[in-house]
Structure formats: C-alpha cells, structure tokens
C-alpha positions in Angstrom: -7.9 8.5 35.0 -7.4 5.5 32.6 -6.6 2.1 33.9 -3.0 0.9 33.3 -2.8 -2.6 31.9 0.2 -4.8 31.6 0.3 -6.6 28.2 3.7 -8.2 28.9 5.5 -6.1 26.3 9.1 -5.2 26.9 10.5 -1.9 25.9 12.6 -3.6 23.2 9.5 -5.3 21.7 7.6 -2.0 21.8 10.5 -0.2 20.0 10.9 -3.0 17.5 7.2 -2.9 16.7 7.4 0.9 16.2 10.3 0.4 13.9 8.1 -2.0 11.9 5.3 0.5 12.0 3.1 -1.3 14.5 2.1 0.0 17.9 2.3 -3.3 19.9 0.4 -1.9 22.9 -2.5 -0.9 20.6 -2.4 -4.3 19.0 -2.4 -6.1 22.4 -5.3 -3.9 23.6 -7.4 -4.8 20.5 -6.5 -8.4 20.9 -7.5 -8.3 24.6 -10.9 -6.9 23.5 -11.4 -10.1 21.4 -10.3 -8.9 18.0 -8.1 -11.5 16.2 -4.6 -10.3 15.2 -5.2 -10.1 11.5 -8.3 -8.0 11.9 -6.7 -5.8 14.6 -3.8 -5.0 12.2 -6.3 -4.2 9.4 -8.3 -1.9 11.8 -5.0 -0.2 12.9 -4.2 0.5 9.3 -7.7 2.0 8.6 -7.9 4.2 11.7 -5.5 6.9 10.5 -7.4 7.1 7.2 -10.6 7.6 9.1 -9.0 10.3 11.2 -7.6 12.2 8.2 -10.7 11.8 6.1 -9.2 9.6 3.3 -11.0 6.3 4.2 -13.4 4.9 1.8 -17.0 4.1 2.8 -16.1 0.4 2.5 -13.1 0.8 4.8 -15.2 2.6 7.4 -17.9 0.0 7.3 -15.4 -2.9 7.5 -13.7 -1.2 10.5 -17.1 -0.9 12.2 -17.7 -4.6 11.5 -14.3 -5.5 13.0 -15.1 -3.6 16.2 -18.4 -5.3 16.6 -18.4 -8.8 18.0 -21.3 -9.9 15.7 -19.6 -8.2 12.7 -16.3 -10.0 13.4 -18.2 -13.3 13.5 -19.7 -12.5 10.0 -16.2 -11.6 8.7 -14.6 -14.7 10.1 -17.4 -16.9 8.6 -16.9 -15.2 5.2 -13.1 -15.9 5.4 -13.6 -19.7 5.8 
C-alpha cells in the first residue's frame, strides 16, 4: 500500500489547479522530491507525451535530466 502524504493542499486549491490544467498533488510530490517548480511543471507537461508516444527524443532526455539530481544541477547551471 502506498504511503499517504499531506502536502497541505485544500480541496479548493486542488480543484482550482485541475481547472487550470495542473495536478497540484503531483506538482507538490515532485517538489518534495527536490525538483524546482519550473522544472516540475515542464516534466508534468512531457509525461503524457511520453506515455502516448509523441514525445521527441529531446523531450525524453530532458525529462530524464529533470528527474536526476545531477541532471537537474546541470540544467540549473545552464539556465544561469
């Protein structure tokens, strides 16, 4: 059974996020694993493309970099 975590999100915030096209709980989970918000949002946009087979090789590689702590560090350094 999966562990239940409390990210401090109200039902209203969750529903507002869904209305805006963002799963707040998924975002909070990615942030809790150390992924900055802007990269977490990018990763969340890429994941459906990977699942349905429409992601480009570049999107897949960038997604893997975002999920890797050392890859995130490289991306963050490039953005400076």
